[in-house]
C-alpha positions in Angstrom: 132.4 12.2 -19.8 132.3 8.5 -19.1 130.3 7.2 -16.1 131.1 3.6 -15.0 128.7 1.8 -12.8 130.1 -0.5 -10.2 128.3 -2.9 -7.8 126.9 -6.3 -7.2 123.8 -7.4 -9.1 120.3 -5.9 -7.9 121.9 -2.9 -6.2 120.0 -0.5 -8.5 122.8 0.3 -10.9 120.5 0.3 -14.0 117.9 2.5 -12.2 120.6 5.0 -11.3 122.0 4.9 -14.9 118.6 5.5 -16.5 117.5 8.3 -14.2 120.9 9.9 -14.5 120.7 9.7 -18.3 117.4 11.4 -18.4 118.4 14.0 -15.9 121.6 15.0 -17.9 119.7 15.0 -21.1 116.8 17.1 -19.8 118.5 19.7 -17.5 121.9 19.9 -19.0 121.3 19.3 -22.6 123.8 16.5 -22.7 123.7 13.9 -25.5 123.6 10.9 -23.2 123.4 7.1 -23.7 123.5 4.1 -21.5 125.5 1.1 -22.7 124.2 -1.8 -20.7 126.5 -4.9 -21.0 123.6 -7.2 -20.1 121.8 -6.0 -23.2 124.9 -6.8 -25.3 125.0 -10.3 -23.7 121.4 -11.0 -24.6 122.2 -10.0 -28.3 125.5 -11.7 -28.6 125.1 -14.8 -26.5 126.2 -17.9 -28.5 123.4 -20.2 -29.6 122.7 -22.9 -27.1 124.2 -21.1 -24.1 122.0 -19.9 -21.2 122.6 -17.0 -19.0 121.8 -18.8 -15.8 123.8 -18.6 -12.6 126.5 -21.0 -14.0 127.4 -18.6 -16.7 128.4 -16.1 -14.0 130.7 -18.5 -12.1 133.8 -16.3 -11.9 136.1 -19.4 -11.8 134.9 -20.5 -15.2 137.6 -19.2 -17.7 135.5 -19.8 -20.8 132.5 -17.9 -19.4 134.8 -15.1 -18.2 136.3 -14.8 -21.7 132.8 -14.6 -23.2 131.6 -12.0 -20.7 134.7 -9.8 -21.5 133.8 -10.0 -25.2 130.4 -8.5 -24.4 132.0 -5.8 -22.2 134.5 -5.0 -25.1 131.7 -4.7 -27.6 129.8 -2.3 -25.3 133.0 -0.3 -24.7 133.7 0.0 -28.4 130.2 1.3 -29.2 130.5 3.8 -26.3 133.8 5.2 -27.6 132.3 5.5 -31.1 129.4 7.3 -29.6 131.5 9.7 -27.7 133.8 10.7 -30.6 131.6 10.0 -33.7 131.9 12.9 -36.3 128.4 12.7 -37.7 126.3 15.8 -38.1 125.7 17.3 -34.6 122.3 18.3 -33.4 121.1 21.8 -33.7 121.5 22.3 -30.0 125.1 21.1 -30.1 126.0 23.4 -32.9 124.5 26.4 -31.0 126.3 25.6 -27.8 123.3 24.7 -25.7 124.4 21.4 -24.4 127.0 19.9 -22.1 128.7 17.6 -24.6 128.3 13.9 -24.6 128.0 11.6 -21.7 128.2 7.8 -21.9 127.2 5.6 -19.1 128.9 2.1 -19.0 126.3 -0.1 -17.0 127.8 -3.3 -15.8 129.0 -4.9 -12.5 132.7 -4.0 -12.8 133.3 -5.4 -9.4 137.0 -6.1 -9.5 139.9 -3.8 -9.4 141.3 -5.6 -12.5 138.1 -4.9 -14.5 138.0 -1.3 -13.5 141.8 -0.9 -14.4 141.1 -2.5 -17.8 138.3 0.1 -18.4 140.7 2.9 -17.4 143.4 1.7 -19.7 141.1 1.2 -22.7 140.1 4.9 -22.2 143.5 6.2 -21.3 144.7 9.0 -23.7 141.1 10.0 -24.9 140.0 13.5 -24.0 137.4 12.7 -21.5 136.6 12.6 -17.8 136.1 9.3 -16.1 133.8 8.8 -13.1 133.0 5.5 -11.3 129.7 5.2 -9.5 129.4 2.4 -7.0 126.2 1.3 -5.5 126.4 -0.6 -2.2 123.4 -2.2 -0.5 123.4 -4.3 2.7 119.7 -4.4 3.2 118.6 -7.9 2.3 114.9 -6.8 2.1 115.8 -4.2 -0.5 117.9 -6.6 -2.5 115.1 -9.2 -2.5 112.5 -6.6 -3.5 114.7 -5.5 -6.5 115.0 -9.2 -7.6 111.3 -9.8 -7.4 110.2 -6.6 -9.0 112.9 -6.2 -11.7 115.3 -9.0 -12.3 112.9 -12.1 -12.4 110.7 -10.0 -14.9 113.5 -9.3 -17.3 114.5 -11.1 -20.5 116.9 -13.5 -18.8 113.9 -15.3 -17.3 111.1 -14.5 -19.7 110.8 -18.3 -20.6 110.8 -19.3 -16.9 107.3 -19.6 -15.7 108.6 -20.6 -12.1 109.5 -17.2 -10.7 110.7 -18.8 -7.5 113.2 -20.7 -9.4 114.2 -17.6 -11.2 114.6 -15.8 -7.9 116.9 -18.6 -6.5 119.0 -18.6 -9.7 119.6 -14.8 -9.5 120.6 -15.1 -5.8 123.2 -17.8 -6.9 124.4 -15.3 -9.6 124.9 -12.8 -6.9 126.8 -15.3 -4.7 129.3 -15.9 -7.7 130.0 -12.1 -7.9 130.4 -11.8 -4.1 133.3 -14.2 -4.2 135.4 -11.8 -6.2 133.8 -8.4 -5.2 136.4 -5.7 -4.4 134.7 -2.5 -3.3 136.2 0.7 -4.7 139.1 2.0 -2.9 141.4 3.2 -5.7 142.4 6.6 -4.6 143.8 7.6 -8.0 140.4 7.2 -9.5 137.4 9.6 -9.4 134.4 7.9 -7.7 131.2 8.3 -5.8 130.1 5.5 -3.5 126.4 5.4 -2.5 125.7 3.2 0.5 122.2 1.9 1.2 120.3 4.2 -1.2 122.2 7.3 -0.3 122.1 7.1 3.4 125.8 7.5 3.3 127.8 8.9 0.4 131.6 8.8 -0.2 133.2 10.8 -2.9 136.9 10.8 -4.0 138.9 13.0 -6.3 135.9 14.7 -8.1 136.4 18.1 -9.7 134.4 20.1 -12.3 130.8 21.5 -12.6 129.1 18.6 -14.4 130.6 16.0 -12.1 129.5 18.0 -9.1 125.9 18.1 -10.4 126.1 14.3 -11.0 127.1 13.8 -7.4 124.4 16.0 -6.1 121.7 14.3 -8.2 122.8 10.7 -7.2 122.9 11.8 -3.5 119.2 12.6 -3.8 118.1 9.6 -5.8 116.5 6.6 -4.3 114.8 3.5 -5.6 111.4 3.8 -3.9 108.7 4.5 -6.4 106.8 7.4 -4.9 103.7 8.8 -6.8 103.8 12.4 -8.2 100.5 14.0 -8.9 100.3 16.9 -11.4 97.4 19.4 -11.4 96.9 22.6 -13.1 95.3 25.4 -11.1 91.5 25.7 -11.5 90.4 28.0 -14.3 91.6 31.6 -13.5 90.0 34.8 -14.4 92.8 35.4 -17.0 92.1 31.9 -18.4 88.4 32.9 -18.9 89.5 36.0 -20.7 92.1 34.3 -22.7 95.0 36.3 -21.2 98.4 34.8 -20.3 100.5 35.4 -17.1 99.2 37.7 -14.4 98.3 36.9 -10.9 94.5 36.7 -11.1 92.1 34.7 -8.8 89.9 31.8 -9.8 86.8 32.0 -11.9 83.6 30.3 -10.5 84.4 27.2 -12.6 88.0 27.2 -11.1 86.6 27.6 -7.6 84.3 24.6 -8.1 87.3 22.6 -9.3 89.2 23.6 -6.2 86.4 22.2 -4.0 86.4 18.9 -5.8 90.2 18.7 -5.7 90.1 18.9 -1.9 87.7 15.9 -1.8 89.9 14.0 -4.3 93.1 14.6 -2.2 91.5 13.3 1.0 90.0 10.3 -0.7 92.7 9.3 -3.2 96.1 10.8 -2.3 96.1 11.1 1.5 94.8 7.5 1.9 96.8 4.4 1.3 95.1 2.5 -1.5 95.9 -0.9 0.2 95.2 -0.2 3.8 92.9 2.7 3.5 94.7 4.3 6.4 96.2 7.9 6.1 99.6 8.1 4.7 102.0 11.0 4.8 101.7 13.3 1.6 103.2 16.5 0.4 101.7 19.6 -1.4 103.6 22.1 -3.6 102.1 25.2 -5.1 103.7 28.1 -6.9 103.6 31.6 -5.3 100.8 32.8 -7.6 97.3 33.2 -6.2 95.6 30.9 -8.7 97.6 27.8 -7.4 97.3 28.7 -3.8 93.5 29.2 -4.1 93.1 25.9 -5.9 94.7 24.1 -2.9 92.9 25.9 -0.2 90.2 23.2 0.3 92.7 20.4 0.9 92.6 19.3 4.5 95.7 19.3 6.7 95.1 16.9 9.7 98.0 16.0 11.9 98.8 12.2 11.5 101.4 9.8 12.9 103.9 8.2 10.6 105.1 4.7 10.8 108.1 5.9 12.7 106.0 7.5 15.4 106.6 11.1 14.1 103.9 13.8 13.9 103.1 14.9 10.3 100.9 17.7 9.1 99.2 16.2 6.1 99.8 18.0 2.8 101.1 21.2 4.5 101.3 23.7 1.7 104.7 24.6 0.5 104.8 27.8 -1.7 107.6 27.7 -4.2 108.5 30.6 -6.6 110.5 28.1 -8.8 107.1 26.7 -9.7 105.8 30.1 -11.1 104.6 30.2 -14.6 106.9 31.3 -17.5 107.1 35.0 -17.2 105.8 36.6 -20.4 107.6 39.9 -19.8 106.1 42.9 -21.8 103.5 40.4 -23.1 102.2 39.6 -19.6 98.4 40.2 -19.4 97.8 40.0 -23.1 95.9 37.6 -25.2 97.8 35.7 -28.0 95.8 37.7 -30.6 97.1 40.9 -29.0 100.7 39.6 -29.0 100.4 38.7 -32.7 99.1 42.3 -33.5 101.5 44.3 -31.3 104.6 42.0 -31.5 104.3 40.1 -34.8 108.1 39.3 -35.0 108.0 38.0 -31.4 104.9 35.9 -32.1 106.6 34.3 -35.2 109.8 33.6 -33.2 107.9 31.9 -30.5 106.0 29.7 -33.0 109.3 28.8 -34.7 111.0 27.5 -31.5 109.1 27.5 -28.2 111.8 25.9 -26.2 114.5 28.6 -26.6 112.2 31.5 -27.3 112.4 34.2 -24.5 109.7 36.8 -24.2 111.0 40.4 -24.2 112.0 41.1 -20.5 110.6 37.7 -19.7 111.6 34.0 -19.7 112.0 31.1 -22.0 111.2 27.3 -21.4 115.0 26.8 -21.1 115.0 29.5 -18.3 112.3 27.5 -16.5 114.1 24.2 -16.9 117.1 25.9 -15.1 114.9 26.9 -12.1 113.2 23.6 -11.9 116.5 21.7 -11.6 116.8 21.8 -7.8 113.0 21.1 -7.3 113.3 17.9 -9.4 116.3 16.8 -7.4 114.2 17.2 -4.3 111.3 15.3 -5.8 113.8 12.4 -6.6 114.6 12.3 -2.8 111.1 12.1 -1.6 109.5 8.7 -0.5 106.0 10.3 0.0 103.5 11.1 -2.6 103.6 14.7 -3.8 100.8 16.8 -5.3 102.0 19.8 -7.4 99.5 22.4 -8.2 101.1 24.4 -10.9 100.9 26.0 -14.3 100.7 24.5 -17.8 104.3 25.4 -19.0 106.0 24.4 -15.7 104.0 21.1 -15.4 104.8 20.3 -19.0 108.4 20.3 -18.1 108.0 18.1 -15.0 105.8 15.7 -16.9 108.2 15.4 -19.8 111.3 14.8 -17.4 109.6 12.0 -15.5 108.1 10.3 -18.6 111.4 10.4 -20.6 110.4 12.9 -23.2 112.9 15.1 -25.0 112.8 18.6 -23.7 112.1 20.0 -27.1 108.8 18.0 -27.2 107.8 19.1 -23.7 106.6 22.4 -24.9 103.5 20.7 -26.5 102.8 18.2 -23.9 99.1 18.1 -23.0 98.3 19.3 -19.5 94.6 19.9 -19.4 92.6 21.8 -16.9 90.3 20.2 -14.4 92.4 17.0 -14.3 95.0 15.3 -12.0 97.8 13.4 -13.8 99.4 10.5 -11.9 103.0 9.6 -12.4 104.9 6.7 -10.8 108.5 6.7 -12.1 110.0 3.2 -12.3 113.4 1.8 -13.6 112.3 1.2 -17.2 109.1 3.2 -17.4 106.9 5.8 -15.8 103.3 4.7 -15.1 
């Protein structure tokens, strides 16, 4: 598959490309890579030339030729990536992935440029999807420029950020003169208008392309905060047993009380205004997570839009339940090693794909977390997830950009709250 980004600068294309890249890697096992033409420009720019607004003047034939060279280099590397014949990964050989997906990240704002891309890829065994991001909200555009563009490498030597902002606005103006929104009916495309408030799709078929459309329809550029918290120590934790549906130990109950105070002070209150802000609470369907959240207050507040909001109203989700250990449920790891030595060895060899007899694997849990993560991507309010170690490992790994094979050993300690703020290039 090849996904081609389309849109004026500062419309969130790179944010979409990077989030989509991680989503396809993590939840569909695809070997995915973003080919950002801006990165090629920074590496290949001739000595003495600056990437200021003048360089993007669409009437300058020399600059146009140079920009085309950068795009051609990115396209060549992209094709090499898609069809390279090097040794495939273990997962690829075993059929656990969705093939390779390349994301061509550039403006591609004219029909001529899009037709050039189509012709360059014509005859290759791949599916081609164009993804156009449209934004007409000047406040959102200006925020993107201030928070992302003036901080990037193009302006790293410019101490005057106001001057950098004005230069980037002029760059946008150059592109606006030649911009042709997507309307090519013979192409497959999705058009996202004003951060998904309106979505148009054209000529899209196939499972993976359908999942991509669904994911992008939920994605937005607002950086909400996600709080991850394991349930308080359970009775089974105290005994060293896995699984089950036990209640909390005295230590776990003490943590639940402290968590209620923390939520009211740190999560449900805006850090700048110190006013209440709308927040969400998710738990699994198991007792130990529900009991951990029972001291969190749920006052009714008014949102900025004047709507009534029940603060952190608990939402119980079976998809957040811990990995089911099947016949090993309720055992200690020592008991599993004695009673099922072969299973114990198989799990130690590959935790990601190992499935407990009559139970689940990490890969099974990844599948049931897919719709929940898409919902998380759509939220603009902070969310507290009270969950289990295995499940929270996967959510943490996805948002921090980890490989899913490494997720199985991510540290999610008891008696702690992990704060994640996903951004375009990082997760804080």
